[in-house]
C-alpha positions in Angstrom: -21.3 -44.8 -63.6 -18.3 -47.0 -62.7 -18.0 -50.9 -62.5 -18.5 -51.3 -59.0 -21.8 -48.7 -59.3 -23.3 -50.6 -62.4 -22.5 -54.0 -60.1 -23.6 -53.3 -57.0 -26.1 -55.4 -56.3 -24.0 -58.8 -58.1 -21.1 -57.8 -55.9 -23.0 -57.5 -52.8 -24.7 -60.8 -53.1 -21.2 -62.0 -53.5 -20.1 -59.9 -50.4 -22.7 -61.4 -48.5 -22.5 -65.0 -50.0 -18.3 -65.2 -49.1 -18.7 -63.4 -45.6 -21.8 -65.7 -44.5 -19.7 -68.7 -45.6 -16.4 -67.7 -44.6 -17.6 -67.1 -40.8 -20.3 -70.5 -40.8 -17.4 -72.5 -41.7 -14.6 -70.9 -39.6 -17.1 -71.6 -36.8 -18.1 -75.2 -38.1 -14.0 -75.8 -38.2 -14.1 -74.5 -34.4 -16.3 -76.9 -33.2 -14.9 -79.5 -35.5 -11.0 -79.1 -33.6 -13.0 -80.1 -30.1 -12.7 -83.8 -31.6 -9.4 -85.7 -32.1 -9.7 -88.3 -34.7 -6.3 -89.9 -34.2 -8.4 -91.1 -31.3 -11.2 -91.8 -33.4 -13.6 -89.2 -31.6 -16.4 -88.7 -33.5 -18.2 -85.3 -32.5 -21.5 -84.8 -31.6 -23.3 -83.6 -34.2 -22.5 -86.6 -36.4 -22.9 -88.8 -33.3 -26.7 -87.5 -33.1 -27.4 -88.0 -36.7 -26.2 -91.7 -36.6 -28.5 -92.2 -33.3 -31.3 -90.3 -35.2 -30.7 -92.2 -38.3 -31.1 -95.4 -36.2 -34.2 -94.3 -34.9 -35.7 -93.5 -38.1 -34.5 -97.3 -39.4 -36.9 -98.0 -36.4 -39.5 -96.4 -37.0 -39.4 -97.7 -40.7 -39.9 -101.2 -39.6 -36.5 -102.6 -38.5 -34.2 -103.3 -35.6 -31.2 -100.9 -36.1 -28.8 -99.2 -33.0 -25.6 -97.9 -33.4 -22.0 -98.2 -31.8 -18.7 -96.3 -32.4 -16.4 -97.5 -34.9 -13.0 -98.6 -33.0 -10.8 -97.7 -36.2 -12.5 -94.5 -37.5 -14.1 -91.1 -36.0 -17.2 -92.4 -36.9 -20.3 -94.6 -35.8 -21.4 -97.8 -37.0 -25.3 -97.8 -38.2 -26.4 -101.4 -37.8 -30.1 -103.2 -39.4 -31.1 -106.0 -37.7 -28.2 -106.9 -36.2 -26.0 -106.4 -39.1 -23.4 -103.7 -39.8 -24.8 -101.8 -43.0 -22.6 -98.6 -42.8 -20.5 -96.4 -41.0 -21.6 -92.6 -40.2 -18.5 -90.1 -40.6 -18.4 -86.2 -40.3 -19.5 -85.6 -43.7 -22.9 -87.7 -43.5 -24.1 -84.7 -41.2 -25.1 -82.2 -43.6 -23.6 -79.4 -41.8 -21.5 -78.5 -45.1 -25.2 -78.6 -46.9 -27.3 -76.7 -44.5 -23.9 -73.8 -43.9 -24.2 -73.4 -48.2 -27.8 -73.1 -47.8 -27.5 -70.6 -45.4 -24.8 -68.6 -47.3 -27.2 -68.5 -50.6 -29.9 -67.2 -48.2 -27.4 -64.4 -46.7 -26.6 -63.5 -49.7 -30.5 -62.7 -51.1 -31.1 -61.1 -47.5 -34.6 -59.6 -47.1 -35.1 -58.5 -43.8 -34.0 -60.5 -40.4 -37.1 -61.9 -39.7 -37.8 -63.4 -43.0 -34.1 -64.6 -43.6 -33.8 -65.9 -40.2 -37.2 -67.9 -40.3 -36.5 -69.4 -44.1 -32.7 -70.5 -42.5 -34.3 -72.2 -39.5 -36.7 -73.8 -41.3 -34.7 -74.6 -44.1 -31.7 -76.3 -41.8 -34.8 -78.2 -40.0 -36.1 -79.4 -43.5 -32.4 -80.6 -44.7 -32.1 -81.9 -41.4 -35.1 -84.8 -41.9 -34.5 -85.4 -45.0 -30.7 -85.9 -44.8 -31.8 -88.6 -41.3 -34.4 -90.1 -43.8 -31.8 -90.5 -46.5 -29.3 -92.1 -44.2 -32.1 -94.7 -42.8 -32.9 -95.3 -46.5 -29.2 -95.6 -47.3 -28.7 -98.3 -44.4 -32.3 -100.5 -45.1 -31.2 -100.4 -48.7 -27.3 -101.7 -47.7 -29.3 -104.4 -45.6 -31.9 -105.6 -48.5 -30.6 -104.6 -52.1 -26.3 -104.4 -51.0 -26.0 -104.8 -55.0 -27.1 -101.3 -55.4 -24.7 -99.3 -52.0 -23.0 -97.3 -54.4 -25.3 -96.0 -56.5 -27.6 -95.0 -53.6 -25.1 -93.8 -51.8 -23.1 -91.8 -54.2 -25.4 -90.4 -56.9 -29.1 -91.2 -56.2 -28.9 -89.6 -52.7 -27.0 -86.8 -52.8 -28.6 -85.9 -55.9 -31.7 -86.1 -53.9 -30.6 -84.1 -51.1 -28.6 -81.0 -53.6 -32.3 -81.4 -55.2 -34.1 -80.6 -52.1 -32.1 -77.4 -51.0 -31.9 -76.5 -54.9 -35.6 -76.3 -54.4 -35.5 -74.3 -51.1 -33.1 -72.2 -53.2 -35.0 -71.3 -55.9 -38.2 -71.0 -53.8 -36.7 -68.6 -51.7 -35.6 -66.3 -54.8 -38.8 -66.7 -56.7 -41.3 -66.4 -54.1 -39.8 -64.9 -51.3 -36.6 -62.3 -52.2 -38.6 -61.2 -55.3 -42.0 -60.5 -53.6 -40.1 -58.9 -50.5 -38.2 -56.8 -53.7 -41.2 -55.9 -55.6 -43.4 -54.3 -52.0 -40.0 -52.6 -51.0 -39.4 -50.7 -54.7 
């Protein structure tokens, strides 16, 4: 047998991952291209994430609101009337969601299970991201000395850790069980 035939499962994984990642990233890029950062235009997803994070801060016991940033394509997030953080496009977790979805597609099982798991995973990632931003905002208000550690290390590790656990669950439980039942 040839090298391609011997490595077909791995090559199919790479092809599905690359194609889905490129397509999803392209769609997201087209979406973002509608907004002009030079004119301080925040995209709708980022704006909604900022708003939902503010609601979560309120739900966790502090007053919060958002406002457009005057010098950046971002929303300002306030806690108890104090400007704490700017929520920019990178905070909305869409790039993490694209990576998550591409990996799940790469280990495709069937349409129903794959789509349901992707949608469920995206909801989990979104909710945890909102919670993450709210906790960073609250920590920034009460413990500003820990801002860099929380923002740059702990909370990114948390969100990527959750994505990793979702991937492992998919591969070990759903993908493996689906392969056993079809073999």
